[in-house]
C-alpha positions in Angstrom: 29.1 -48.7 -59.8 28.2 -46.4 -56.9 31.3 -44.3 -57.6 30.1 -43.6 -61.1 26.6 -42.7 -59.9 28.0 -40.2 -57.3 30.4 -38.8 -59.8 27.7 -38.2 -62.3 25.5 -36.5 -59.7 28.3 -34.1 -58.6 29.0 -33.4 -62.2 25.4 -32.3 -62.8 25.4 -30.1 -59.7 28.6 -28.3 -60.8 27.1 -27.9 -64.3 24.0 -26.2 -62.8 26.2 -23.9 -60.6 28.3 -22.7 -63.5 25.4 -22.2 -65.9 25.4 -18.5 -66.8 21.8 -18.7 -68.0 20.4 -19.8 -64.6 20.8 -17.0 -62.1 20.1 -17.5 -58.4 21.4 -15.8 -55.2 23.3 -17.7 -52.6 22.6 -16.4 -49.2 22.4 -12.7 -49.3 19.3 -10.9 -50.6 20.2 -8.9 -53.7 18.8 -5.4 -54.0 17.9 -4.0 -57.4 17.3 -0.4 -56.8 16.6 1.4 -60.1 15.3 4.9 -60.9 14.6 6.3 -64.3 14.5 10.0 -65.1 11.0 11.2 -65.8 10.2 13.6 -68.6 11.6 17.0 -68.0 13.0 16.0 -64.6 16.1 17.6 -63.2 18.9 15.0 -62.7 19.3 16.1 -59.1 15.8 15.1 -58.3 16.4 11.7 -59.9 19.4 11.2 -57.7 17.4 12.2 -54.6 14.7 9.6 -55.5 17.4 7.0 -55.9 19.0 7.8 -52.6 15.6 7.6 -50.9 14.9 4.2 -52.4 18.4 3.0 -51.2 17.6 4.2 -47.7 14.2 2.5 -47.8 15.8 -0.8 -48.9 18.6 -0.4 -46.3 21.3 -1.1 -48.9 24.1 0.6 -47.1 23.2 -0.8 -43.7 23.0 -4.4 -45.0 26.4 -4.0 -46.6 27.9 -2.7 -43.4 26.3 -5.7 -41.5 28.1 -8.1 -43.8 31.5 -6.4 -43.5 32.2 -7.8 -40.0 31.0 -10.8 -38.1 28.8 -9.9 -35.1 28.1 -12.4 -32.4 24.5 -13.5 -32.0 24.5 -12.3 -28.4 25.5 -8.8 -29.5 22.8 -8.8 -32.1 20.2 -9.7 -29.5 21.4 -7.1 -27.1 21.3 -4.4 -29.8 17.7 -5.5 -30.8 16.7 -5.5 -27.1 18.0 -1.9 -26.6 16.2 -0.8 -29.8 12.9 -2.3 -28.6 13.4 -0.6 -25.2 14.0 2.8 -26.8 10.9 2.5 -29.0 8.8 1.6 -25.9 10.2 4.6 -24.0 9.5 6.9 -26.9 5.9 5.7 -27.2 5.4 6.2 -23.5 6.7 9.7 -23.7 4.4 10.5 -26.6 1.4 9.1 -24.8 2.3 11.1 -21.6 2.6 14.4 -23.6 -0.9 14.0 -25.2 
């Protein structure tokens, strides 16, 4: 009996996963960046707005992060260097004022 019960449970799980009406993301955050042309707006300006939104959402950076595996120690070291640079920049700005 337990075999049937487990089999039924797995069957339902697979059914949910393959259901095209139910959409959900697995793992990565999806980015839905959309821009619509305003009335009498030049297409170049619409493209610029789109690129600006992409930069703000970090679309390209996130895709590059997922291209290759990076060790957690390397991530921490990079974050530490970034924090140190920000602190030094703030100190320079405070000294110049």
